[in-house]
C-alpha positions in Angstrom: 280.5 175.4 41.4 280.0 171.9 41.3 277.0 172.0 39.2 278.6 174.4 36.5 281.8 171.6 36.5 279.8 169.0 35.7 277.5 171.0 33.1 280.9 172.0 31.5 281.7 168.0 31.2 278.8 167.5 30.0 278.4 169.7 27.2 282.1 169.0 26.6 281.2 165.3 26.1 278.3 166.2 23.6 280.9 168.4 21.8 283.6 165.5 21.6 280.6 163.0 20.5 279.1 165.8 18.0 282.6 166.2 16.6 283.3 162.2 16.0 281.2 162.3 13.2 282.8 164.9 11.3 286.2 163.7 11.8 285.0 159.9 10.5 283.3 161.7 7.6 286.6 164.2 6.7 289.3 160.9 7.2 287.2 158.7 4.5 287.0 161.4 2.0 290.7 162.0 3.1 290.9 157.9 2.1 288.8 158.5 -1.0 291.0 161.5 -2.5 294.5 159.3 -2.0 294.0 157.3 -5.2 296.1 157.0 -8.4 292.9 158.3 -10.1 291.7 162.0 -10.5 289.5 162.9 -7.9 286.9 165.8 -8.2 285.1 166.6 -5.2 282.2 168.7 -5.5 280.3 170.4 -2.6 276.6 171.4 -3.4 273.0 171.5 -2.2 269.7 170.7 -3.6 268.6 174.2 -2.5 271.1 175.7 -4.4 270.3 177.8 -7.5 273.9 177.8 -9.1 273.8 174.2 -8.2 270.8 173.4 -9.9 271.7 175.2 -12.8 275.0 173.0 -13.3 272.5 169.8 -12.9 270.3 171.2 -15.7 270.2 170.1 -19.5 272.1 167.1 -18.6 275.5 169.4 -17.4 276.8 167.3 -14.7 275.2 163.7 -16.3 277.0 164.4 -19.5 280.2 165.3 -18.1 280.5 161.9 -15.8 279.5 160.3 -18.9 282.5 161.5 -20.8 284.9 161.3 -17.9 284.6 157.7 -16.8 288.2 157.5 -15.4 287.6 160.2 -13.2 286.2 159.7 -9.5 283.7 161.9 -9.3 282.7 162.7 -5.1 279.5 164.8 -4.6 279.0 166.2 -1.4 275.6 167.6 0.3 276.6 170.3 2.9 274.1 172.9 4.3 270.7 170.2 4.1 269.9 167.6 6.1 269.1 165.7 3.0 271.7 164.4 0.3 269.2 165.9 -2.2 269.4 162.0 -4.2 266.2 163.3 -5.6 267.2 166.3 -7.2 270.4 164.9 -8.8 268.1 161.9 -10.0 265.7 164.3 -11.8 269.1 165.7 -13.5 270.1 162.0 -14.9 272.9 161.7 -11.9 273.5 158.9 -9.5 273.8 155.9 -11.1 277.4 156.2 -12.4 280.1 154.0 -11.5 281.8 156.6 -11.4 279.8 159.0 -8.5 279.7 158.6 -4.9 277.2 161.0 -3.4 277.8 161.7 0.5 276.0 163.9 2.9 278.0 166.0 5.3 277.5 164.8 9.0 276.8 169.0 10.0 273.5 170.0 8.0 273.4 173.2 9.4 272.8 176.5 7.5 273.6 178.9 9.7 276.9 180.6 9.6 278.5 180.2 12.8 277.8 176.6 13.0 277.9 175.7 9.4 280.7 173.4 7.8 283.4 175.8 6.6 286.6 173.4 6.1 287.4 169.6 5.3 290.6 168.3 4.8 292.0 171.7 5.9 290.9 173.5 2.7 287.9 176.5 3.0 284.3 175.6 2.1 282.8 179.3 1.7 280.1 179.1 -1.1 278.7 176.6 -3.1 279.2 175.0 -5.4 282.5 174.2 -4.6 284.7 171.9 -6.9 288.4 170.5 -6.1 290.9 168.6 -8.5 292.9 166.1 -6.9 295.3 163.8 -7.9 297.0 161.1 -5.4 295.3 163.1 -2.3 297.4 166.2 -3.6 294.8 169.2 -4.5 295.8 170.9 -7.7 292.6 172.9 -8.6 290.1 174.6 -6.4 287.1 176.5 -7.6 285.8 177.8 -4.6 283.5 180.7 -5.4 280.6 179.2 -7.5 279.1 177.7 -10.7 281.8 176.3 -12.9 281.9 175.8 -16.5 282.3 172.5 -18.0 285.1 173.3 -20.5 287.3 174.9 -17.9 286.8 171.7 -15.6 287.7 169.3 -18.4 290.8 171.3 -18.9 291.5 170.9 -15.3 291.3 167.2 -15.6 293.7 167.0 -18.6 296.5 169.3 -16.8 296.0 167.3 -13.5 296.5 164.2 -15.8 300.3 165.5 -16.9 302.5 165.0 -14.9 303.6 167.7 -12.5 
């Protein structure tokens, strides 16, 4: 019985240690969207065909350049590397209005993968959220976005609510 208790305590300690980076990461993203500027949070992975299609033909690089007043946060999920090489091949990375993060939980296993951030569900990639002053204004949770639609969401978010 004592061994079981010790094993349980050890596993609980490991779980708490594993949860700390995710909690710290979430706090960092929460602080990043709490600004006066409009913030677009984009979840993606370098292996995802829809994500790669959005990057192709300068999709994201042109969009970032056309919106210098908007802050963009790319969060790589379900992958063990941030994918900066894939982004760079498509002209994404050096923009001053872009931050790229790797979520601390890289698992692609359904039962282990990150499934929410900031209390919001992540069920598919790409997923794109538009924030203003820390509040979610729009969420595209199921796949590839259309840049004219995202541009309209940003314009609508810039208006007073």
